[in-house]
C-alpha positions in Angstrom: 23.7 36.3 47.1 24.2 34.7 43.8 20.8 33.3 43.2 18.1 34.4 45.6 18.6 38.1 45.2 16.8 37.9 41.9 13.7 36.3 43.5 11.8 38.3 46.1 10.2 35.1 47.4 13.6 34.1 48.8 14.0 37.3 50.8 13.8 36.4 54.4 15.9 36.8 57.5 17.6 33.4 57.0 18.5 34.0 53.3 19.9 37.5 54.0 22.0 36.2 57.0 23.2 33.2 55.0 24.1 35.3 52.0 25.9 37.9 54.1 27.8 35.2 55.9 28.9 33.8 52.5 30.1 37.3 51.4 32.0 37.8 54.6 33.7 34.4 54.3 34.6 35.2 50.7 36.2 38.4 51.9 38.1 36.4 54.5 39.3 34.1 51.8 40.5 37.0 49.6 44.2 36.4 50.3 44.0 33.1 48.6 41.9 34.6 45.8 44.3 37.4 45.4 47.3 35.1 45.1 45.5 33.2 42.4 44.8 36.4 40.6 48.4 37.6 41.0 49.7 34.4 39.6 47.8 35.0 36.4 50.1 37.9 35.3 51.9 35.6 32.9 48.7 34.3 31.4 45.2 35.6 30.7 45.6 38.9 32.6 48.1 40.3 30.2 46.1 39.3 27.1 44.7 42.0 24.8 42.5 39.7 22.7 39.2 38.1 23.5 38.6 34.4 24.2 35.6 32.5 25.5 34.9 28.9 26.4 31.4 27.5 26.3 30.5 24.3 28.1 27.5 22.4 26.7 26.5 20.0 29.4 24.2 17.1 28.5 22.5 16.2 31.8 21.6 12.5 32.4 24.5 10.8 30.8 24.7 10.7 27.1 24.8 7.3 25.2 28.2 7.4 23.6 27.7 4.4 21.4 24.9 5.9 19.4 26.4 9.4 19.3 29.8 8.7 17.9 29.1 5.4 16.3 31.8 2.9 15.3 31.5 2.5 11.5 34.2 0.3 9.9 32.8 -3.1 9.0 34.6 -5.1 11.7 33.8 -2.9 14.7 30.3 -2.1 13.4 29.5 -5.8 13.3 30.6 -6.2 16.9 28.6 -3.1 17.9 25.5 -4.5 16.2 25.9 -7.9 17.8 26.3 -6.5 21.3 23.4 -4.0 21.1 21.1 -6.3 19.3 21.6 -9.0 21.8 19.6 -7.1 24.4 17.2 -5.2 22.3 14.7 -7.9 21.6 13.2 -6.8 18.3 16.3 -4.8 17.3 14.6 -1.5 18.1 15.8 1.2 15.7 17.9 3.7 17.7 19.2 1.1 20.1 20.9 -0.5 17.1 21.5 2.1 14.3 21.7 0.8 10.8 24.9 1.2 8.9 23.1 2.6 5.9 21.6 5.4 8.0 25.1 6.4 9.1 26.5 7.0 5.6 25.6 10.7 5.4 27.3 11.4 8.8 30.6 9.5 8.3 33.5 11.4 9.9 36.5 11.8 7.5 39.6 12.7 9.5 42.6 14.2 7.7 44.6 11.4 9.2 43.1 7.9 9.2 42.8 6.0 12.5 45.0 3.0 13.1 43.6 -0.4 12.3 41.1 0.9 9.8 38.8 2.2 12.5 36.1 4.6 11.4 33.3 6.5 13.1 30.1 8.2 12.0 27.8 10.5 14.0 24.1 9.8 14.8 22.1 10.3 11.6 20.5 13.5 13.1 23.9 15.2 13.6 24.6 16.3 10.0 25.7 19.8 11.1 28.4 18.6 13.5 29.5 16.0 10.9 30.0 18.8 8.4 31.9 20.9 10.9 34.1 18.0 11.7 34.8 17.2 8.0 35.5 20.9 7.3 38.1 21.1 10.1 36.1 23.1 12.6 35.3 20.3 15.1 37.1 17.4 16.7 36.1 14.4 18.7 37.7 13.4 22.0 37.4 9.7 22.4 36.8 8.0 25.8 37.2 10.8 28.2 35.9 10.7 31.8 36.8 11.4 35.4 40.1 9.8 36.7 42.1 10.6 39.8 45.1 8.6 38.4 45.6 6.6 35.2 44.0 3.2 35.6 44.0 -0.2 33.9 41.2 -2.7 34.1 43.2 -4.8 36.6 43.8 -1.8 38.8 40.1 -0.9 38.7 39.1 -4.3 39.9 42.0 -4.5 42.4 41.9 -3.6 46.0 44.8 -1.1 46.3 42.6 2.1 46.5 45.5 4.0 48.2 47.7 3.7 45.1 44.8 3.5 42.6 41.9 5.6 43.8 38.7 5.8 41.9 36.7 8.9 41.2 34.2 9.3 44.1 30.7 7.8 43.7 31.0 6.4 40.2 27.8 6.0 38.2 25.8 8.5 40.5 24.2 11.3 38.4 24.5 14.2 40.9 28.0 13.2 42.0 29.4 12.6 38.5 28.0 15.9 37.3 29.9 17.6 40.1 33.0 15.5 39.6 33.0 16.5 35.9 32.7 20.1 36.8 34.9 20.3 39.9 36.8 17.0 40.5 34.7 16.5 43.7 31.3 14.9 44.4 28.1 16.7 45.1 28.5 19.5 47.6 31.6 20.9 46.0 31.7 24.7 45.8 34.5 25.5 43.4 34.6 24.4 39.7 37.4 24.5 37.2 35.5 26.9 35.0 35.4 29.3 37.9 39.1 28.8 38.5 39.7 29.7 34.9 37.8 32.8 35.7 39.9 33.5 38.8 43.0 33.5 36.6 41.4 35.9 34.2 39.6 37.9 36.9 41.5 41.2 36.7 41.8 41.0 32.9 38.1 42.1 32.6 37.2 45.6 33.5 33.9 44.3 34.8 34.8 41.0 36.5 31.2 40.1 37.3 30.7 39.0 33.7 33.7 36.6 33.6 31.6 33.5 34.3 28.0 33.5 33.0 25.5 30.6 33.3 22.4 30.2 31.1 21.8 26.9 32.9 20.9 28.0 36.4 23.2 27.4 39.4 26.1 25.1 38.8 29.5 24.4 40.4 31.5 24.6 37.1 31.5 28.4 37.1 32.0 29.0 40.8 35.5 30.3 41.6 37.4 31.7 44.5 37.0 35.3 43.3 34.9 34.9 40.2 31.2 34.9 40.9 28.7 33.0 38.7 26.4 35.5 37.0 23.2 34.0 35.8 21.3 35.1 32.7 18.1 33.9 31.1 17.3 33.4 27.5 15.3 36.6 27.7 18.4 38.5 28.8 19.3 39.9 32.2 17.4 38.5 35.2 15.5 41.5 36.7 16.0 42.5 40.3 12.2 42.7 40.7 11.8 45.3 43.4 13.7 47.8 41.3 11.5 47.0 38.3 8.1 46.5 39.8 5.8 49.2 41.2 5.3 47.8 44.7 1.6 47.2 44.5 1.4 49.8 41.8 3.1 52.4 43.9 6.0 54.0 42.0 6.8 56.1 45.1 7.7 52.9 47.0 10.1 51.8 44.2 11.8 55.2 44.2 12.2 55.0 48.0 13.6 51.5 47.8 16.1 52.6 45.1 17.2 55.5 47.2 17.6 53.3 50.2 20.0 51.2 48.3 22.3 54.1 47.7 22.9 54.8 51.4 25.7 53.3 53.5 24.9 51.9 56.9 26.9 51.1 60.0 25.0 47.8 60.1 27.0 45.0 58.5 24.0 43.1 57.1 22.3 46.2 55.7 25.5 47.2 54.0 26.1 43.8 52.5 22.5 43.6 51.3 22.7 47.0 49.7 26.0 46.0 48.0 24.5 42.9 46.5 21.4 44.6 45.4 23.2 47.5 43.8 25.5 45.1 42.0 22.4 43.2 40.6 20.7 46.4 39.5 23.8 47.7 37.8 24.5 44.3 36.1 20.9 44.2 34.8 21.3 47.6 33.3 24.7 46.8 31.6 23.5 43.4 30.2 20.3 44.9 28.9 22.2 47.7 27.2 24.7 45.3 25.7 22.1 42.9 24.3 20.0 45.6 22.8 23.0 46.6 20.6 23.5 43.1 19.1 21.3 42.0 16.2 22.3 38.5 14.9 21.4 37.5 11.4 22.3 33.9 12.0 19.1 31.8 12.2 18.8 29.6 15.4 16.2 26.8 15.5 13.0 27.5 17.3 11.5 25.2 20.0 15.1 24.3 21.1 16.0 25.3 24.6 19.7 24.7 24.0 19.6 26.8 20.9 17.9 29.6 22.9 20.7 29.5 25.4 23.4 29.5 22.8 21.8 32.4 21.0 21.9 34.4 24.2 25.6 33.4 24.7 26.4 34.6 21.1 24.6 37.9 21.9 26.6 38.3 25.1 29.8 37.7 23.2 28.7 40.3 20.7 28.2 42.7 23.6 31.6 41.9 25.1 32.9 45.5 24.8 29.8 46.8 26.7 30.3 44.1 29.3 34.0 44.9 29.7 35.3 41.4 29.1 38.2 39.8 27.4 38.0 36.4 28.9 34.7 34.6 29.6 33.5 31.1 30.5 29.8 30.2 29.8 27.7 27.2 30.6 24.5 26.0 28.8 22.8 22.7 29.1 20.2 20.2 27.9 18.6 17.5 30.0 16.8 14.2 29.2 19.8 11.9 28.4 19.1 9.4 31.2 17.6 7.0 28.7 17.3 3.6 30.5 14.2 3.4 28.3 13.0 4.8 25.0 16.4 5.3 23.6 14.8 4.4 20.2 12.4 7.4 20.3 14.0 10.0 22.6 17.7 10.0 21.9 17.5 11.2 18.2 15.5 14.4 19.0 17.9 15.3 21.8 20.9 14.8 19.6 19.2 16.8 16.8 18.8 19.7 19.2 22.5 19.5 20.2 23.5 19.4 16.6 21.3 22.3 15.4 22.1 24.4 18.4 25.9 24.0 18.3 26.0 24.4 14.5 24.0 27.6 14.6 26.2 28.9 17.4 29.4 28.3 15.4 27.8 30.2 12.5 27.0 33.0 14.8 30.6 33.3 16.0 31.6 33.5 12.3 29.1 36.3 11.8 30.5 38.1 14.9 34.1 37.7 13.6 35.1 35.7 16.7 35.1 32.1 15.4 38.8 31.6 16.2 38.3 33.1 19.7 35.4 31.0 20.9 35.5 27.3 21.6 32.5 25.2 22.6 32.8 21.7 24.1 30.4 19.1 25.4 30.3 17.3 28.7 27.9 14.9 30.4 27.5 13.0 33.7 29.0 9.9 32.1 28.7 7.6 29.1 26.4 4.6 29.1 26.7 0.9 28.7 27.3 -0.6 25.2 24.9 -3.4 26.1 21.2 -2.7 25.8 18.8 -3.3 28.6 16.0 -3.8 26.1 15.2 -0.3 24.8 17.8 1.8 26.5 21.2 1.7 28.1 22.5 2.0 31.7 24.9 4.2 33.6 28.5 4.1 32.3 31.8 6.0 32.7 33.9 7.2 29.8 32.3 8.8 26.8 33.0 10.7 23.5 32.8 14.5 23.3 33.0 17.3 20.8 35.3 20.3 20.7 34.1 23.0 18.2 35.6 26.3 17.1 37.7 28.1 14.5 40.9 27.6 16.5 40.3 23.8 16.8 42.5 21.4 14.8 39.4 19.7 13.5 38.8 16.7 11.3 40.6 14.7 13.9 40.1 12.2 16.7 41.9 12.7 19.9 42.6 9.9 22.5 42.4 6.2 22.0 39.6 4.4 20.0 38.2 1.9 22.5 37.7 -1.7 21.3 34.1 -2.7 20.8 33.6 -5.1 23.7 31.5 -5.7 26.8 34.7 -6.2 28.8 33.5 -9.2 30.7 36.6 -11.3 30.1 40.3 -10.9 30.8 41.3 -10.8 27.1 43.7 -8.0 26.3 41.2 -6.3 23.9 38.9 -5.8 26.9 41.3 -3.8 29.0 39.4 -0.5 28.6 36.1 -1.9 29.6 34.8 -2.6 33.1 31.7 -4.6 32.3 28.6 -4.2 30.0 30.6 -2.1 27.6 31.3 0.7 30.2 34.4 2.5 29.0 37.3 2.9 31.4 38.5 6.4 30.4 41.8 6.6 28.6 41.7 10.4 28.8 40.9 12.2 32.1 38.6 15.2 32.5 41.7 17.0 33.9 43.6 16.5 30.6 40.5 17.6 28.7 40.1 20.8 30.8 43.8 21.5 30.9 44.0 21.6 27.1 41.1 24.1 27.1 42.7 26.1 29.9 46.0 26.5 28.0 44.2 27.9 25.0 42.2 30.2 27.2 45.4 31.6 28.6 46.1 29.7 31.9 49.9 29.1 32.1 51.4 25.7 32.7 52.5 26.7 36.2 48.9 27.6 37.1 47.2 24.5 35.8 47.7 22.4 39.0 45.9 25.2 40.9 42.8 24.9 38.8 42.9 21.1 38.2 44.0 19.3 41.4 44.4 15.8 39.8 46.5 17.0 36.9 49.7 16.3 38.9 49.0 12.6 38.4 49.1 12.9 34.6 51.7 14.3 32.1 53.2 11.1 30.8 53.3 10.3 27.0 50.3 8.1 27.4 48.4 10.8 29.4 49.6 14.1 28.1 48.6 17.4 29.8 48.0 19.1 26.4 45.9 16.9 24.1 46.7 19.1 21.1 43.3 20.4 20.1 44.6 23.9 19.2 
């Protein structure tokens, strides 16, 4: 009972039966889970240090072109011409001025070929500084792929040889594909599989995968459960906290009832789940109470609130009994078919301030080299403007941040600035309207994070099923972030 146990409104016969059935099925599946755990002996299980991955998911599909903005004179002129063509009055924000980008120009230690340059959105001064100081990197044009694809193969008919990711351009499905390599309905994500590999490395395995973003598939594993927290701390198991219509005696009787074993399968499983929840609440509350951060996080920023709690949980890692953890936080609102001019900048500012403060908190905690945060989103968006917004796309640009990151660097291939509506060679990485055909797959992105986390090369195909289709010089398994 991963979610409803914390909400008494969900306690009914159906939910208890359903949850107990899930638990029973999980136990039936333990041979597979055990084998995954045993295979981790060469990787995270044997580690004595601490490492954490933090996924920052931007729900709605972030507009790549106004986040990591092409900045050299030639490509900027093309960007401006394409975006301005559909924006009517050249709405600020749909077309960003070159002058506004000067303060956030990205200065890599090794210049890009062909004189290509990039700058971040003008509100993202913190991430620009982290990039230029070597603590952040940008992965260019990454997105879901089953196999490497060219534009001709995308438009071709041989789907057996060149399959496409399922249900492209669909929000719910692409969120799931990013997190699990499967469309909506998937039950196991690659973050959860990372947790499976590290499962026995943690003395309290319940805190291996922690979500501050509600229920999500990314953190669901074969063995690793998804523990959910709120920005206020541990989510209370209410019957053990409340006074049952102001009757403390009922609460005491309920607590005592949970300690008893029963010959009834459903009663036993219910008690097991409830005891686990009560115990977890106590441990998390105790751990968080011992962590007092001096780092200032911005107020009125839900993403910052989540990341502050993640930082506190990392600070409480010894109390929680963890050496390997995967977290997920999120911010919504990026489905900007309209109002890109007014709504995108405040969203990116929240991302910038939250991720910058979080990095500073890891420095304060002394774990900056042991914590890596990274962004993800449903998809990128079209380079063409629909008037005052952009439409669903595919590939996008993302950030990797942390002390262990080889920052001040771009990874992947800078895409040409084009709408991709012709067969010209420079349009090969576009599939119309400036939608990027990814030149780096999510599996490569995740595999690079996994190797740093401690997953061995032999285990990578277990956690990333499409990775077997990559591994060539053009599509390396390790992208070199660390």
